[in-house]
C-alpha positions as CSV (number, residue, x, y, z in Angstrom):
1,M,35.2,15.0,-60.4
2,Q,34.6,17.8,-57.9
3,S,31.2,18.4,-56.3
4,D,29.1,21.5,-57.1
5,A,29.9,23.1,-53.8
6,S,33.6,23.5,-54.5
7,T,33.2,24.9,-58.0
8,P,33.2,28.7,-58.3
9,R,29.9,30.3,-59.1
10,S,29.5,33.2,-61.4
11,C,27.3,36.1,-60.4
12,S,23.8,36.0,-61.8
13,A,22.5,38.7,-64.1
14,A,20.1,40.2,-61.5
15,P,22.7,41.5,-59.1
16,K,24.8,42.9,-62.0
17,A,21.7,44.7,-63.3
18,I,20.9,46.1,-59.9
19,V,24.5,47.4,-59.5
20,T,24.4,48.9,-63.0
21,I,21.1,50.7,-62.1
22,I,22.5,52.0,-58.8
23,I,25.7,53.3,-60.6
24,A,23.5,55.1,-63.2
25,I,21.4,56.7,-60.4
26,V,24.5,57.9,-58.6
27,L,25.9,59.4,-61.8
28,A,22.6,61.1,-62.5
29,V,22.5,62.6,-59.0
30,C,26.1,63.8,-59.4
31,L,25.2,65.4,-62.7
32,L,22.2,67.1,-61.1
33,C,24.4,68.4,-58.3
34,M,26.9,69.7,-60.8
35,L,24.2,71.5,-62.7
36,C,22.9,73.1,-59.5
37,F,26.5,74.2,-58.5
38,V,27.1,75.7,-62.0
39,S,23.8,77.6,-62.0
40,A,24.0,78.7,-58.4
41,S,24.6,82.4,-59.2
42,L,21.6,82.4,-61.6
43,I,19.5,80.8,-58.9
44,A,20.7,83.3,-56.3
45,R,19.9,86.2,-58.6
46,T,16.5,84.8,-59.4
47,L,15.5,84.3,-55.7
48,G,16.8,87.7,-54.6
49,R,17.8,88.7,-51.1
50,T,14.5,87.8,-49.5
51,G,14.2,84.4,-51.3
52,N,17.8,83.5,-50.3
53,A,17.0,84.4,-46.7
54,V,13.8,82.3,-46.7
55,L,15.6,79.3,-48.3
56,S,18.4,79.6,-45.8
57,R,16.0,79.5,-42.9
58,V,14.0,76.6,-44.3
59,L,17.1,74.5,-45.0
60,G,18.4,75.4,-41.5
61,M,15.2,74.1,-39.9
62,L,15.4,70.9,-42.0
63,F,19.0,70.4,-40.9
64,A,18.1,70.9,-37.3
65,A,15.2,68.4,-37.6
66,Y,17.6,65.8,-39.0
67,S,20.1,66.5,-36.2
68,V,17.5,66.0,-33.6
69,Q,16.3,62.8,-35.2
70,F,19.9,61.4,-35.2
71,V,20.2,62.1,-31.5
72,I,16.9,60.5,-30.8
73,N,17.9,57.4,-32.8
74,G,21.2,57.2,-30.9
75,I,19.5,57.5,-27.5
76,A,17.0,54.8,-28.5
77,A,19.8,52.5,-29.6
78,V,21.7,52.9,-26.3
79,R,18.5,52.4,-24.3
80,A,17.7,49.2,-26.3
81,S,21.2,47.8,-25.8
82,L,21.0,48.6,-22.0
83,S,17.6,46.9,-21.7
84,L,19.1,43.7,-23.4
85,G,21.9,43.7,-20.8
86,C,24.6,44.4,-23.4
87,G,27.4,46.7,-22.3
88,N,28.9,47.0,-25.8
89,L,26.8,48.3,-28.7
90,L,29.1,46.7,-31.3
91,I,28.7,43.2,-30.0
92,C,24.9,43.2,-29.5
């Protein structure tokens, strides 16, 4: 008789439930995005020219903030790897 270590194990119910929940959330987000794309002309008409300009500026600032944060995170990762004496970021 074989030991328990060599017998294949089946996945428990908890990871399957988590994967199912994640898939459901992803599908819900995709549906929400599709609804936004379909109703984009209605939203643009509702906001008007000024509202579209304001929304464009606000989203531009948000995108710029994310970009700066990514650069800061990258610089911090390089500085941390250099302080550890690692020459290669992938190995450290």
